[in-house]
Every structure is written in structure tokens, then in C-alpha cells.
C-alpha atoms as a printed R data frame, in Angstrom:
    type eleno elety resid chain resno       x       y       z
1   ATOM     1    CA   UNK     A     1  -1.074  24.278  27.638
2   ATOM     2    CA   UNK     A     2   1.332  23.091  24.938
3   ATOM     3    CA   UNK     A     3   2.705  25.577  22.448
4   ATOM     4    CA   UNK     A     4   2.763  24.949  18.707
5   ATOM     5    CA   UNK     A     5   6.529  24.337  18.884
6   ATOM     6    CA   UNK     A     6   6.132  21.756  21.667
7   ATOM     7    CA   UNK     A     7   3.328  20.022  19.758
8   ATOM     8    CA   UNK     A     8   5.399  19.936  16.549
9   ATOM     9    CA   UNK     A     9   8.376  18.491  18.470
10  ATOM    10    CA   UNK     A    10   6.221  15.731  19.998
11  ATOM    11    CA   UNK     A    11   4.873  14.764  16.598
12  ATOM    12    CA   UNK     A    12   8.209  14.694  14.791
13  ATOM    13    CA   UNK     A    13   9.914  12.848  17.660
14  ATOM    14    CA   UNK     A    14   7.918   9.758  16.661
15  ATOM    15    CA   UNK     A    15   8.599  10.019  12.912
16  ATOM    16    CA   UNK     A    16  10.147   6.865  11.510
17  ATOM    17    CA   UNK     A    17  11.922   7.001   8.113
18  ATOM    18    CA   UNK     A    18  11.261   3.284   7.537
19  ATOM    19    CA   UNK     A    19   7.529   3.778   8.072
20  ATOM    20    CA   UNK     A    20   7.556   6.773   5.717
21  ATOM    21    CA   UNK     A    21   9.397   4.752   3.062
22  ATOM    22    CA   UNK     A    22   6.973   1.836   3.474
23  ATOM    23    CA   UNK     A    23   3.968   4.128   3.019
24  ATOM    24    CA   UNK     A    24   5.562   5.653  -0.082
25  ATOM    25    CA   UNK     A    25   6.062   2.131  -1.421
26  ATOM    26    CA   UNK     A    26   2.428   1.216  -0.652
27  ATOM    27    CA   UNK     A    27   1.294   4.208  -2.668
28  ATOM    28    CA   UNK     A    28   3.736   3.389  -5.475
29  ATOM    29    CA   UNK     A    29   2.464  -0.211  -5.544
30  ATOM    30    CA   UNK     A    30  -1.067   1.061  -6.101
31  ATOM    31    CA   UNK     A    31   0.229   3.362  -8.835
32  ATOM    32    CA   UNK     A    32   1.976   0.415 -10.489
33  ATOM    33    CA   UNK     A    33  -1.309  -1.492 -10.510
34  ATOM    34    CA   UNK     A    34  -3.026   1.521 -12.070
35  ATOM    35    CA   UNK     A    35  -0.362   1.835 -14.755
36  ATOM    36    CA   UNK     A    36  -0.749  -1.847 -15.616
37  ATOM    37    CA   UNK     A    37  -4.539  -1.421 -15.560
38  ATOM    38    CA   UNK     A    38  -4.304   1.324 -18.201
39  ATOM    39    CA   UNK     A    39  -1.982  -0.718 -20.431
40  ATOM    40    CA   UNK     A    40  -3.503  -4.203 -20.251
41  ATOM    41    CA   UNK     A    41  -4.488  -5.579 -23.655
42  ATOM    42    CA   UNK     A    42  -5.136  -8.909 -25.297
43  ATOM    43    CA   UNK     A    43  -7.065 -12.012 -24.354
44  ATOM    44    CA   UNK     A    44  -8.766 -11.601 -20.994
45  ATOM    45    CA   UNK     A    45  -7.813  -7.926 -20.826
46  ATOM    46    CA   UNK     A    46 -11.281  -6.757 -19.829
47  ATOM    47    CA   UNK     A    47 -11.391  -9.252 -16.959
48  ATOM    48    CA   UNK     A    48  -7.892  -8.176 -15.858
49  ATOM    49    CA   UNK     A    49  -8.963  -4.556 -16.140
50  ATOM    50    CA   UNK     A    50 -11.947  -5.198 -13.861
51  ATOM    51    CA   UNK     A    51  -9.918  -7.283 -11.364
52  ATOM    52    CA   UNK     A    52  -7.380  -4.462 -11.093
53  ATOM    53    CA   UNK     A    53 -10.177  -1.902 -10.630
54  ATOM    54    CA   UNK     A    54 -11.609  -3.929  -7.746
55  ATOM    55    CA   UNK     A    55  -8.195  -4.334  -6.135
56  ATOM    56    CA   UNK     A    56  -7.363  -0.650  -6.480
57  ATOM    57    CA   UNK     A    57 -10.620   0.357  -4.831
58  ATOM    58    CA   UNK     A    58  -9.941  -1.876  -1.830
59  ATOM    59    CA   UNK     A    59  -6.224  -1.088  -1.585
60  ATOM    60    CA   UNK     A    60  -6.765   2.672  -1.741
61  ATOM    61    CA   UNK     A    61  -9.102   2.470   1.240
62  ATOM    62    CA   UNK     A    62  -6.680   0.298   3.210
63  ATOM    63    CA   UNK     A    63  -3.787   2.631   2.420
64  ATOM    64    CA   UNK     A    64  -5.744   5.627   3.654
65  ATOM    65    CA   UNK     A    65  -6.702   3.790   6.855
66  ATOM    66    CA   UNK     A    66  -3.160   2.694   7.726
67  ATOM    67    CA   UNK     A    67  -1.561   6.067   7.009
68  ATOM    68    CA   UNK     A    68  -4.180   8.038   8.945
69  ATOM    69    CA   UNK     A    69  -4.087   5.603  11.869
70  ATOM    70    CA   UNK     A    70  -0.304   5.769  12.005
71  ATOM    71    CA   UNK     A    71  -0.357   9.570  11.792
72  ATOM    72    CA   UNK     A    72  -2.719   9.601  14.773
73  ATOM    73    CA   UNK     A    73  -0.223   7.538  16.774
74  ATOM    74    CA   UNK     A    74   3.155   8.676  15.455
75  ATOM    75    CA   UNK     A    75   2.481  12.011  13.743
76  ATOM    76    CA   UNK     A    76   3.458  13.038  10.248
77  ATOM    77    CA   UNK     A    77   5.905  10.676   8.612
78  ATOM    78    CA   UNK     A    78   7.327  12.714   5.729
79  ATOM    79    CA   UNK     A    79   6.223  10.280   3.018
80  ATOM    80    CA   UNK     A    80   7.922  10.429  -0.374
81  ATOM    81    CA   UNK     A    81   6.476   8.436  -3.252
82  ATOM    82    CA   UNK     A    82   9.107   6.730  -5.394
83  ATOM    83    CA   UNK     A    83   9.030   6.744  -9.186
84  ATOM    84    CA   UNK     A    84   6.735   4.035 -10.477
85  ATOM    85    CA   UNK     A    85   6.965   2.096 -13.720
86  ATOM    86    CA   UNK     A    86   4.437  -0.194 -15.372
87  ATOM    87    CA   UNK     A    87   5.068  -3.753 -14.106
88  ATOM    88    CA   UNK     A    88   6.072  -6.315 -16.730
89  ATOM    89    CA   UNK     A    89   4.599  -9.276 -14.862
90  ATOM    90    CA   UNK     A    90   1.597  -8.261 -12.768
91  ATOM    91    CA   UNK     A    91   1.354 -11.565 -10.886
92  ATOM    92    CA   UNK     A    92   5.006 -11.411  -9.820
93  ATOM    93    CA   UNK     A    93   4.643  -7.702  -8.972
94  ATOM    94    CA   UNK     A    94   1.689  -8.397  -6.659
95  ATOM    95    CA   UNK     A    95   3.324 -11.485  -5.129
96  ATOM    96    CA   UNK     A    96   6.540  -9.612  -4.387
97  ATOM    97    CA   UNK     A    97   4.663  -6.770  -2.768
98  ATOM    98    CA   UNK     A    98   2.567  -9.145  -0.675
99  ATOM    99    CA   UNK     A    99   5.857 -10.502   0.697
100 ATOM   100    CA   UNK     A   100   7.219  -7.015   1.283
101 ATOM   101    CA   UNK     A   101   4.205  -6.205   3.456
102 ATOM   102    CA   UNK     A   102   4.890  -9.316   5.512
103 ATOM   103    CA   UNK     A   103   8.490  -8.244   5.987
104 ATOM   104    CA   UNK     A   104   7.485  -4.702   7.052
105 ATOM   105    CA   UNK     A   105   5.044  -5.795   9.774
106 ATOM   106    CA   UNK     A   106   7.778  -5.411  12.371
107 ATOM   107    CA   UNK     A   107   7.530  -1.622  11.935
108 ATOM   108    CA   UNK     A   108   4.180  -1.638  13.748
109 ATOM   109    CA   UNK     A   109   3.527  -2.745  17.306
110 ATOM   110    CA   UNK     A   110  -0.228  -2.178  17.337
111 ATOM   111    CA   UNK     A   111  -2.461  -5.133  16.548
112 ATOM   112    CA   UNK     A   112  -5.046  -2.903  14.869
113 ATOM   113    CA   UNK     A   113  -2.438  -1.564  12.419
114 ATOM   114    CA   UNK     A   114  -1.370  -5.120  11.637
115 ATOM   115    CA   UNK     A   115  -5.057  -5.867  11.060
116 ATOM   116    CA   UNK     A   116  -5.082  -3.194   8.336
117 ATOM   117    CA   UNK     A   117  -2.006  -4.866   6.828
118 ATOM   118    CA   UNK     A   118  -4.008  -8.119   6.879
119 ATOM   119    CA   UNK     A   119  -6.731  -6.356   4.880
120 ATOM   120    CA   UNK     A   120  -4.140  -5.050   2.419
121 ATOM   121    CA   UNK     A   121  -2.689  -8.536   1.954
122 ATOM   122    CA   UNK     A   122  -6.150 -10.059   1.588
123 ATOM   123    CA   UNK     A   123  -6.943  -7.633  -1.247
124 ATOM   124    CA   UNK     A   124  -3.687  -8.609  -2.955
125 ATOM   125    CA   UNK     A   125  -4.533 -12.322  -2.552
126 ATOM   126    CA   UNK     A   126  -7.952 -11.746  -4.098
127 ATOM   127    CA   UNK     A   127  -6.299  -9.938  -7.006
128 ATOM   128    CA   UNK     A   128  -3.815 -12.781  -7.447
129 ATOM   129    CA   UNK     A   129  -6.627 -15.329  -7.427
130 ATOM   130    CA   UNK     A   130  -8.449 -13.457 -10.187
131 ATOM   131    CA   UNK     A   131  -5.339 -12.861 -12.283
132 ATOM   132    CA   UNK     A   132  -4.135 -16.465 -12.024
133 ATOM   133    CA   UNK     A   133  -7.569 -17.768 -13.042
134 ATOM   134    CA   UNK     A   134  -7.236 -15.739 -16.246
135 ATOM   135    CA   UNK     A   135  -3.906 -17.312 -17.214
């Protein structure tokens, strides 16, 4: 029977600072979308507001899935959420983060975790489609 100390050691042995940073950035990305969502005004603002709401709903679920799945495999990751500011250009913000997800795929070996990243990227693509149609 494993002791609490042995169990804690096994969990923290698999912690990966890059994974923790990536998860913090995923959360911060969602927060950036929310900040923009609260500040959007002008022509098409209601449609942008609704598109951001839909994206946030999907992305929050995907974020929860990937973090919990990774915790099940690797244990706690010591996530820290970076300071988030309201994006100036929401299309560029979403495009840049889509690319960051692609770059971070190498952190995960499991196909099912990469499948969750696919879902995250798909939600971003749907958001981009809606936002670009409003331009």
C-alpha cells in the first residue's frame, strides 16, 4: 500500500512546467476573450458579443477536459495564470493563439489529448469565421 508521501512523489515526478505554463496561457486566452466581450462596442457589436459568448462556452469546456485529463495522467501541474489584458485586435489575438496551440502539441504524446486540442482549435476557427464575416 502506497503512503501519502509516495503518492505525492509519484504525482509531482510527472509535473511539467511547460504544460503548466501552456494551461495558464489557455486560461488567460479565454480571459482575454471575455475582456474583449465585455468591451466590444460599435457596428456589429451584438453579433461579436454573441460569437464570443459561443466561443467561450465551448473553449471553457475544452479547457476543463484537457486539464483534467492531463492531471489524471501526469498529476497536478502547478498552473499559474498570467496577467491578461483586453486584446486590441480580436482576430489577430485568436489567430495567434490558434498557432500557439499548434506549436504546443509536442508537449502531449497521447492522441486523445491532441484530440481535445483539435476541439479547442476548431472552436477558435469557428470564432474567427464569425468575426471575419462581421468585418
